[in-house]
C-alpha positions as CSV (number, residue, x, y, z in Angstrom):
1,M,322.9,-14.7,-26.0
2,D,320.8,-12.8,-23.5
3,R,323.6,-12.6,-21.1
4,A,325.9,-11.2,-23.7
5,M,323.3,-8.6,-24.7
6,C,322.9,-7.6,-21.1
7,L,326.6,-7.3,-20.7
8,F,327.1,-5.1,-23.8
9,G,324.0,-3.0,-23.0
10,G,325.2,-2.4,-19.4
11,A,328.7,-1.5,-20.7
12,A,327.2,1.0,-23.2
13,I,325.1,2.6,-20.5
14,G,328.1,2.8,-18.2
15,A,330.2,4.4,-20.9
16,V,327.6,7.0,-21.8
17,T,327.1,7.8,-18.1
18,M,330.8,8.1,-17.6
19,Y,331.2,10.3,-20.7
20,Y,328.5,12.8,-19.7
21,F,329.1,12.9,-16.0
22,D,332.8,13.2,-16.1
23,P,333.9,15.7,-13.4
24,D,336.4,17.5,-15.6
25,R,334.6,17.8,-19.0
26,G,331.1,16.5,-18.4
27,R,329.5,20.0,-17.9
28,A,330.9,21.2,-21.3
29,R,329.8,18.0,-23.0
30,R,326.3,18.3,-21.7
31,A,326.2,21.9,-22.7
32,V,327.3,21.1,-26.3
33,C,324.8,18.3,-26.5
34,G,322.0,20.5,-25.3
35,D,323.0,23.2,-27.8
36,Q,323.0,20.7,-30.6
37,W,319.5,19.4,-29.7
38,A,318.2,22.9,-29.4
39,A,319.6,23.7,-32.8
40,R,317.9,20.6,-34.3
41,G,314.6,21.7,-32.7
42,R,314.9,25.2,-34.2
43,R,315.7,23.8,-37.7
44,S,312.8,21.4,-37.4
45,A,310.4,24.2,-36.4
46,R,311.6,26.3,-39.4
47,Y,311.2,23.4,-41.8
48,L,307.7,22.6,-40.6
49,D,306.7,26.2,-40.9
50,K,308.1,26.3,-44.4
51,A,306.3,23.1,-45.3
52,G,303.1,24.3,-43.8
53,R,303.2,27.5,-45.8
54,D,303.9,25.5,-49.0
55,L,300.9,23.3,-48.4
56,A,298.7,26.3,-47.6
57,H,299.8,28.0,-50.9
58,R,299.1,24.8,-52.8
59,A,295.7,24.4,-51.3
60,R,294.9,28.1,-52.1
61,G,296.0,27.5,-55.7
62,L,293.9,24.3,-56.0
63,A,290.9,26.2,-54.6
64,H,291.4,29.0,-57.2
65,E,291.7,26.5,-60.0
66,A,288.6,24.6,-58.8
67,T,286.5,27.9,-58.8
68,H,287.5,28.4,-62.4
69,L,286.5,24.8,-63.3
70,V,283.1,25.1,-61.5
71,R,282.4,28.3,-63.4
72,G,283.5,26.7,-66.7
73,E,286.2,29.2,-67.2
74,T,289.7,28.6,-68.4
75,P,292.3,30.0,-65.9
76,A,294.2,33.0,-67.3
77,E,297.8,32.4,-68.2
78,D,299.3,34.8,-65.8
79,G,302.8,33.4,-65.5
80,H,301.9,30.8,-63.0
81,R,302.6,27.2,-63.8
82,P,299.7,24.8,-63.5
83,M,299.3,22.8,-60.3
84,S,301.0,19.4,-60.6
85,L,302.5,16.7,-58.5
86,D,306.2,17.6,-58.4
87,I,307.5,14.1,-57.6
88,M,309.0,14.0,-61.0
89,H,311.1,17.1,-60.5
90,E,314.7,17.0,-59.3
91,H,314.2,18.9,-56.1
92,L,311.0,18.4,-54.0
93,A,309.0,21.2,-52.4
94,P,308.9,21.2,-48.6
95,G,305.2,20.4,-48.5
96,T,305.6,17.4,-50.8
97,R,308.5,16.1,-48.7
98,L,306.4,16.4,-45.6
99,L,303.5,14.6,-47.1
100,L,305.6,11.8,-48.6
101,G,307.5,11.4,-45.3
102,A,304.3,11.2,-43.3
103,L,302.7,8.7,-45.7
104,G,305.8,6.6,-46.1
105,G,306.4,6.5,-42.4
106,G,302.8,5.6,-41.7
107,L,302.9,2.7,-44.2
108,F,306.2,1.5,-42.8
109,A,304.9,1.5,-39.3
110,W,301.7,-0.2,-40.4
111,G,303.9,-2.8,-42.1
112,L,305.7,-3.4,-38.8
113,A,302.4,-4.3,-37.1
114,E,301.3,-6.8,-39.8
115,D,302.3,-10.4,-40.6
116,A,304.7,-11.7,-43.2
117,P,303.4,-11.0,-46.7
118,E,301.6,-7.7,-45.9
119,A,304.4,-6.5,-43.8
120,C,306.9,-6.8,-46.7
121,V,304.7,-5.0,-49.1
122,L,303.7,-2.2,-46.8
123,G,307.2,-1.8,-45.5
124,T,308.7,-1.6,-49.0
125,I,306.1,0.9,-50.3
126,G,306.5,3.0,-47.1
127,A,310.3,3.0,-47.5
128,A,310.0,3.9,-51.2
129,L,307.8,6.8,-50.4
130,A,309.9,8.0,-47.5
131,L,313.2,7.9,-49.4
132,P,312.5,11.0,-51.5
133,A,311.2,12.8,-48.4
134,V,314.5,12.2,-46.6
135,T,316.8,12.9,-49.5
136,G,314.7,15.8,-51.0
137,R,315.3,14.5,-54.5
138,G,312.4,13.5,-56.7
139,A,312.2,10.9,-59.4
140,G,313.6,13.3,-61.9
141,C,317.1,13.2,-60.4
142,G,318.1,9.8,-61.8
143,F,317.8,7.5,-64.7
144,G,318.8,10.2,-67.2
145,L,315.6,12.2,-66.6
146,R,317.2,15.3,-65.2
147,G,318.9,18.1,-67.2
148,L,322.4,19.3,-66.4
149,T,322.7,21.9,-63.7
150,H,324.6,25.2,-64.3
151,H,327.8,23.9,-62.8
152,E,327.7,20.6,-64.8
153,T,327.0,22.5,-68.0
154,R,330.0,24.8,-67.3
155,R,332.2,21.9,-66.5
156,T,331.1,20.1,-69.7
157,S,331.8,23.1,-71.9
158,Q,335.2,23.6,-70.3
159,Q,336.1,19.9,-71.0
160,T,334.8,20.3,-74.6
161,V,337.0,23.4,-75.2
162,A,340.0,21.7,-73.7
163,A,339.5,18.6,-75.8
164,S,339.1,20.6,-79.0
165,S,342.2,22.6,-78.2
166,E,344.3,19.5,-77.7
167,R,343.2,18.1,-81.0
168,R,344.4,21.2,-82.8
169,G,347.7,21.0,-80.9
170,A,347.1,24.3,-79.1
171,P,347.4,24.5,-75.3
172,A,344.0,24.4,-73.5
173,P,342.9,27.8,-72.1
174,V,342.8,28.1,-68.3
175,M,339.4,29.2,-67.0
């Protein structure tokens, strides 16, 4: 088995080397690959900046609410929604995604270092926390908890009009 893995590993390394160092197209392939990695880096930097600003705004809001609670005041209803954990919403905020991804990845990595029963539990919990971070969708996106989006509402109303027109014998309007 080890010999087969060495053979396939060596063949894969040889194929990648041949692909990237091809005298005809290798320079273009390396340039495209470098551009793609640079673009991924820029996107990651933008996302981390956005997530950091989101977390800073949430911390500022929590501090503002805490000062009202310490003084015994009720915060004024000034159009802002109360601070809450938005895991139950359909789309997660960038800061929430960052925290869930870090926590889930940490638990998953911790599970890789443990023995059998703890590893399974930690790995499962870590993967369950990391999944919403990767997809960007909270718990409100499934199991009938979410409302219809604008496009789904429009499609549903068009289907309703078409079905009612067919029952009356009239042709369905085209929208």
